[in-house]
N, C-alpha and C positions, 0 to 999 in steps of 0.2 A: 321424230314425229313432227309434222308440219304444225305451225301455230294454229291454223284454222281447225285442224282435226282435234287439237288439244282443247280448243274452246268448245267445240261441239261435244266432245266427251264430257267436259265439265258441266255443260248445260244439261246434257242428258242425265248425268249423275244427280244434279240438283233436282231436276223435275221428277226423276224416278224416285228420289228420296222423298219428295213431297207427296207423290202418289202413293208410295208405300205407306207413308204415315196415315194417309186418308183411309186406305183399305183396312189397315189394322185397327184404327180407332173408329171407323165407320162414321166419321164426322165430315162436314163439308170442307173441301180443300181450302187451305188458307192462301191468300194472294201472295205471290212470290215477289219480293222486293227487288227491283232492278239494281239498286245500289249494292245490295248484298251480293247479287250475282256478279256484278262487276268486280267487287273486292275479291271474291273467291277465284274468279278467273285470273285476275292479275297475280294472285298468290301462286296459282298453279304455274303460270308462265314464268314467274320469277324463279321458282324452284327448278324449272326445266333449264333456265338460262344460267343458273349458278354452275360455274366450272367445278368439276369433281377434282379433289386433291389427287395428285399423282403419287403413286407409291415410290418410296425411296429404295433404291436398289442396295441390297446388303452386300458389303465387300467381304469376301471370304478371308479368314485369318491367315491362311497360307499365302494369300496374295498381298495382304496388308503388311505383314511382317517384313518381307524383303523390301517393300517400298520405304518403310521407316528406316531400315538399316541402310539402304542406299542414300537416303537423305542425310542421315547422320554422318555417314562415311564421306560424303561429299564435302563436309565442313566439320571436322572433328572438334573445332573450337566451340561448336554449339554447346556441347556438354560442359565445357569449361565455363562458358557464359552462364549457363543454367545453374551450375554449381555455385558460381560466384554470386548470382542473384539470390539463390536460396540462403547462402551464408550471410549475405547482407541483411536479408529479411529476418533471419533468425537472430542476428545480433541486435537488430533494432527492437525486436520483440523482447529479448532478454533485457536490453537497456531500459525499456519501459517498465518491465517488472521490477527491475532494480530500483528505479526511481520511486516507484510506488512503495516498495519495501522500506527504503530509506525514509520516506515521508512518514510512514506508519510507525517507525521506530526511532524517530529523530532524537528524543530525549535519551533513550538508552544508548544511542551511538555517541552523541556529542556532549551530554550533560550528566552522565552517571557519576555521582560523587565518590564511588568506590574505585574509580580508575584514575591513574596518574595524569596530571596535567603539567606539561613542560612549556618553556618559552613564555610568551605573554598571556597570562590568564584571561585578559580582555582583548586578545587579538582579533582582528577583523576576519581572519580565515582560520578554520580549524582543520588540521590534518590528523586523521586517526590511523594508528598502525596496530594491527593485530599480529603477534609474533610468538615464537617458541624459542626458548633459550638454546635448544640444540639444533636449530635450523641454520644451516651453513649459509643460506641465502640472506637470512636476517642478519647474520654476522657480517656478511659482505655489504649490506645496506646501511649498517650503523654509521660509517663515516659520512654518508650522504645526509642522514638525519642530523648529525652534528653540524654539518656545514649549513644546512637550512636554518637551524636554530641560531647559529652565529651570525649569519648574514641578514636574516629577516627578523627584525625585532618586533614585528607586528603579527607574527605567526604563533598560533596556539597549537600545541601538539598533545594529543591524547594517546596514551599507551595502554593497550589491553592485553593482559596475559591470555594466551590462547595455546595452552600446552597440549598438543595433539600427536606428538611424535613418539613419546615414550613415558613410562612411569617416572623416570628421572626428570623429565621435563616438568611433569606435574609437581613433583616434590620441590623443585627449584622455584616454580611459580607460586607455590604455597608460601614459601619463605619470602618471596618478593612481595606478596600481598601484605604480609605482616610488617615488612620493612616500610612499605608505603604508609600503613596505618600508624606506625610508630613516629612518623614525621622525620625519618632519617633522610640522608642525602640519596634519594632513589636514583637519580641520574648517574651518580658515581657507582652505585651498586650495579645498575643496569650495564654500564660500560665495562665494568670489571668482569661480570659474568660472560659477556660476549667476547672478551679478550682472554678468557680463561683457556688454558691448554687442556685438551681432552674433553671428555663428556661433562656437561654441566649437570650436577645432581644435588641431592640434599646437602651433602658435606661441603661441596664447593660454595653453595649459597649460604650456609650457616657460617662458614669461615669468613666469607666476605662481609656478612652482616656483623660479625664480631669486630671487624676493623672499624666499623661505623659506631661502635660503642654499645651494640645490642647484645643481650644475653642469649647465646645459642641454646642453652638448656630451656629457657622460657619459650623461645621460638619453636623449638622442637615439640614442646608440650602443646602449643597452640596451633600447630600446623593443620591438624585434622578437625578443628572446631567447625561447627556449621556456618559460622560467619565467613570463614575463609573459603569453604566449599561453595557458598552462595555466590561469592565474587567470580569464581572460575566458571560456575554454571551459567551465569549471566552472559559470559563471553561465548560459551558453547551454544546457548539458546539463540543469541544474536546471529552467530555464524550460520545456524540452520535457517533462520528467517531470510538471510541475505544470500544463501547458497554459497557461502565461503567455505572452501575445503582445504586451503593451503596457507602457508606463511612464506614471506610476509604478505599481508594484504593491507592495502590502504583504502581508506574511505575519506572522500573529500566532496563536499557539496552534495550533488545528486548522483555521484558515481562511485563505483567500487573498482579499484585498480589492483588486480592481482599480480603477485610476483615482484621480484627485486628489479623494478624498472630503473632506467637511467634517471639520474637526478634532473635532467632537462625535462622529463615528462612531469615530474612533480612540480618543478618551477613553473612550467606552462600552465598546469592545472591551477596552481595558486594564483598566478597572474590573471587567468581567465575568471576565476571566482571574483576577483576584485573589479574586473572589467564589466562582466555581464551577469554575474551571479550564478554561472554554470561552468563546468570544467571544459566545455567545448562551446565557444561562442559562435561557431559556424552552424551548429545544429539548429 
């Protein structure tokens, strides 16, 4: 419609509206304001000149699927890159959750009086290990821990009994808790159980405790006391909060390090803690 016709139609509409009002109310017609007419006409023209949105053509699924397949097949590494990016994102998210969990449980992790402290009690870096006496990987990692204690005189090590593999592991851990409470040479006891041939169980733990001068009968009677159970339960509760499901697991600074990693990984983490206060100074 031409602009002139639009204007005329608008004017006719306005005048007709005014006349209609007069006929219905039977009153004298009110004067039509020229300014109001101009505003109304401009509004009508603006609406006519506004471009109408164009509809978006829908792509049929049977057409789209082959297009996607063709695109992916043209460069199969796309999926590899997507998978890598997703894995990186998931690891970053998990690391953030771990940092938050460690911060929320800091005292339970590093300062629990019921858990053994080796090395320098006032060391500037603390390395925590959660272990099971029947864990072959923990057995294999023992020499690395001994090396770290021998070469780093400013390292503080916290050992947490985490018997998750068997009933025998739990029994040995109960004896170990009592050995620690008795003030005996826990490190010697610890090393002896890990170098023990065969499965580490209650008898093996009691026999080793006897060599340290402790009464195996008394230990056996005290194994099931609530105090001993509470120590083990604290480790289980802490593992649940930190999403720890295996042994050995190390905790240092703001990170959880699962598995029997190479000693170089532990050394680097310890050095970074001293350098920047984190296990990874590049993050």
